[in-house]
Backbone as CSV, one residue per row, in Angstrom:
resi,resn,N_x,N_y,N_z,CA_x,CA_y,CA_z,C_x,C_y,C_z
1,MET,-149.963,96.356,-194.566,-149.600,96.722,-193.224,-148.687,97.942,-193.295
2,GLU,-148.924,98.868,-192.391,-148.087,100.058,-192.300,-147.046,99.847,-191.203
3,VAL,-145.796,100.147,-191.490,-144.725,100.081,-190.503,-144.414,101.511,-190.084
4,ILE,-144.499,101.763,-188.781,-144.212,103.091,-188.245,-142.972,102.993,-187.377
5,ILE,-141.962,103.755,-187.709,-140.711,103.751,-186.945,-140.691,105.002,-186.075
6,ARG,-140.468,104.820,-184.795,-140.372,105.921,-183.844,-138.930,106.013,-183.352
7,PRO,-138.459,107.210,-183.006,-137.046,107.388,-182.639,-136.645,106.755,-181.309
8,THR,-137.604,106.587,-180.384,-137.257,106.013,-179.078,-138.291,104.970,-178.668
9,GLU,-137.907,104.174,-177.695,-138.817,103.157,-177.155,-140.052,103.818,-176.538
10,ILE,-139.854,104.913,-175.829,-140.976,105.633,-175.213,-141.932,106.162,-176.273
11,ASP,-141.396,106.728,-177.352,-142.241,107.215,-178.445,-143.064,106.077,-179.038
12,ALA,-142.434,104.931,-179.225,-143.138,103.766,-179.780,-144.212,103.279,-178.812
13,THR,-143.893,103.257,-177.530,-144.850,102.842,-176.504,-146.072,103.753,-176.497
14,MET,-145.832,105.059,-176.485,-146.930,106.026,-176.419,-147.810,105.959,-177.671
15,LEU,-147.186,105.837,-178.824,-147.953,105.749,-180.064,-148.796,104.479,-180.093
16,THR,-148.218,103.371,-179.699,-148.944,102.104,-179.703,-150.134,102.159,-178.750
17,ALA,-149.921,102.689,-177.554,-151.019,102.823,-176.589,-152.114,103.724,-177.148
18,LYS,-151.734,104.807,-177.809,-152.711,105.727,-178.389,-153.510,105.054,-179.498
19,LEU,-152.840,104.292,-180.352,-153.537,103.605,-181.441,-154.550,102.592,-180.902
20,ILE,-154.164,101.843,-179.879,-155.083,100.869,-179.280,-156.250,101.600,-178.610
21,SER,-155.928,102.648,-177.856,-156.956,103.442,-177.180,-157.949,104.032,-178.175
22,ASP,-157.439,104.610,-179.244,-158.306,105.204,-180.262,-159.234,104.163,-180.881
23,LYS,-158.709,102.978,-181.130,-159.523,101.902,-181.721,-160.670,101.525,-180.784
24,ILE,-160.367,101.387,-179.486,-161.390,100.992,-178.520,-162.419,102.105,-178.336
25,LYS,-161.970,103.347,-178.350,-162.903,104.476,-178.217,-163.840,104.551,-179.419
26,CYS,-163.321,104.216,-180.593,-164.122,104.224,-181.821,-165.071,103.030,-181.886
27,LYS,-164.589,101.915,-181.410,-165.349,100.663,-181.509,-165.210,99.916,-180.184
28,HIS,-166.164,100.131,-179.281,-166.055,99.567,-177.931,-166.022,98.041,-177.907
29,ASN,-166.488,97.416,-178.982,-166.461,95.942,-179.053,-165.397,95.460,-180.040
30,ALA,-164.280,96.146,-180.057,-163.182,95.801,-180.967,-162.649,94.394,-180.681
31,VAL,-162.159,93.757,-181.715,-161.475,92.468,-181.585,-159.989,92.754,-181.762
32,LEU,-159.204,92.417,-180.738,-157.777,92.761,-180.720,-156.912,91.524,-180.586
33,GLY,-155.795,91.503,-181.282,-154.753,90.501,-181.085,-153.659,91.157,-180.270
34,LEU,-153.431,90.688,-179.059,-152.482,91.311,-178.141,-151.353,90.351,-177.789
35,ALA,-150.149,90.862,-177.787,-148.987,90.051,-177.407,-148.985,89.822,-175.903
36,THR,-148.514,88.648,-175.496,-148.388,88.347,-174.071,-146.924,88.469,-173.670
37,GLY,-146.648,88.234,-172.413,-145.271,88.307,-171.938,-144.806,89.739,-171.783
38,ARG,-143.518,89.928,-171.777,-142.930,91.237,-171.508,-142.904,92.176,-172.705
39,THR,-143.161,91.649,-173.880,-143.050,92.445,-175.095,-143.827,93.747,-175.014
40,MET,-145.034,93.697,-174.512,-145.927,94.859,-174.540,-146.223,95.439,-173.155
41,GLU,-145.472,95.056,-172.122,-145.765,95.510,-170.761,-145.896,97.025,-170.650
42,GLN,-144.979,97.755,-171.249,-145.024,99.222,-171.140,-146.274,99.787,-171.810
43,VAL,-146.670,99.202,-172.924,-147.884,99.655,-173.608,-149.095,99.403,-172.717
44,TYR,-149.183,98.223,-172.127,-150.323,97.905,-171.267,-150.327,98.798,-170.031
45,ASP,-149.147,99.121,-169.493,-149.067,100.061,-168.365,-149.656,101.416,-168.754
46,GLU,-149.349,101.874,-169.953,-149.892,103.160,-170.426,-151.403,103.089,-170.580
47,LEU,-151.905,101.975,-171.100,-153.352,101.820,-171.256,-154.056,101.830,-169.903
48,VAL,-153.433,101.242,-168.890,-154.001,101.274,-167.537,-154.055,102.719,-167.046
49,LYS,-152.983,103.472,-167.254,-152.958,104.885,-166.853,-154.037,105.691,-167.569
50,MET,-154.388,105.277,-168.793,-155.401,105.971,-169.591,-156.825,105.535,-169.213
51,ASN,-156.934,104.598,-168.286,-158.239,104.068,-167.859,-159.074,103.559,-169.028
52,ILE,-158.452,102.796,-169.892,-159.146,102.236,-171.049,-160.028,101.076,-170.596
53,ASP,-161.273,101.097,-171.027,-162.238,100.055,-170.677,-162.251,98.993,-171.774
54,PHE,-161.718,97.829,-171.450,-161.666,96.708,-172.394,-162.872,95.783,-172.253
55,SER,-163.835,96.124,-171.410,-164.910,95.186,-171.080,-165.753,94.765,-172.286
56,GLY,-165.841,95.594,-173.308,-166.612,95.223,-174.491,-165.787,94.549,-175.570
57,CYS,-164.490,94.461,-175.360,-163.569,93.930,-176.380,-163.435,92.415,-176.289
58,ILE,-163.071,91.845,-177.398,-162.640,90.445,-177.453,-161.161,90.490,-177.771
59,THR,-160.363,89.745,-177.014,-158.928,89.725,-177.285,-158.454,88.304,-177.563
60,PHE,-157.503,88.213,-178.445,-156.763,86.987,-178.693,-155.352,87.291,-178.222
61,ASN,-154.908,86.589,-177.196,-153.604,86.861,-176.615,-152.573,85.940,-177.259
62,LEU,-151.621,86.563,-177.908,-150.687,85.849,-178.770,-149.291,85.772,-178.172
63,ASP,-148.619,84.697,-178.428,-147.217,84.566,-178.083,-146.612,83.537,-179.024
64,GLU,-145.305,83.516,-179.094,-144.629,82.576,-179.976,-144.033,81.447,-179.156
65,TYR,-144.451,80.243,-179.464,-143.956,79.076,-178.758,-143.270,78.093,-179.695
66,ILE,-143.017,78.507,-180.913,-142.386,77.616,-181.887,-141.007,77.212,-181.388
67,GLY,-140.752,75.936,-181.398,-139.439,75.433,-181.033,-139.266,75.120,-179.554
68,LEU,-140.239,75.478,-178.714,-140.132,75.148,-177.288,-140.576,73.712,-177.079
69,PRO,-139.882,72.971,-176.221,-140.311,71.605,-175.954,-141.645,71.600,-175.206
70,PRO,-142.451,70.555,-175.363,-143.768,70.483,-174.728,-143.723,70.654,-173.194
71,GLU,-142.644,70.229,-172.574,-142.576,70.317,-171.107,-142.244,71.730,-170.615
72,ASN,-141.923,72.642,-171.514,-141.570,74.013,-171.112,-142.833,74.778,-170.739
């Protein structure tokens, strides 16, 4: 795995959106693991602005629930 450090949150957001966009443009039926919740909201907002078509993709929407009680 490659770790890419960006100087600002905006830089990280833009790079992440670009990487996802590039993957989908290269492979319209890409399989993606996407974080849920607020973690990636800004990235998803950028993808919406880019008019990225996810219709051919399969996504696994991930979140961490370790340690939460069942009633939560």
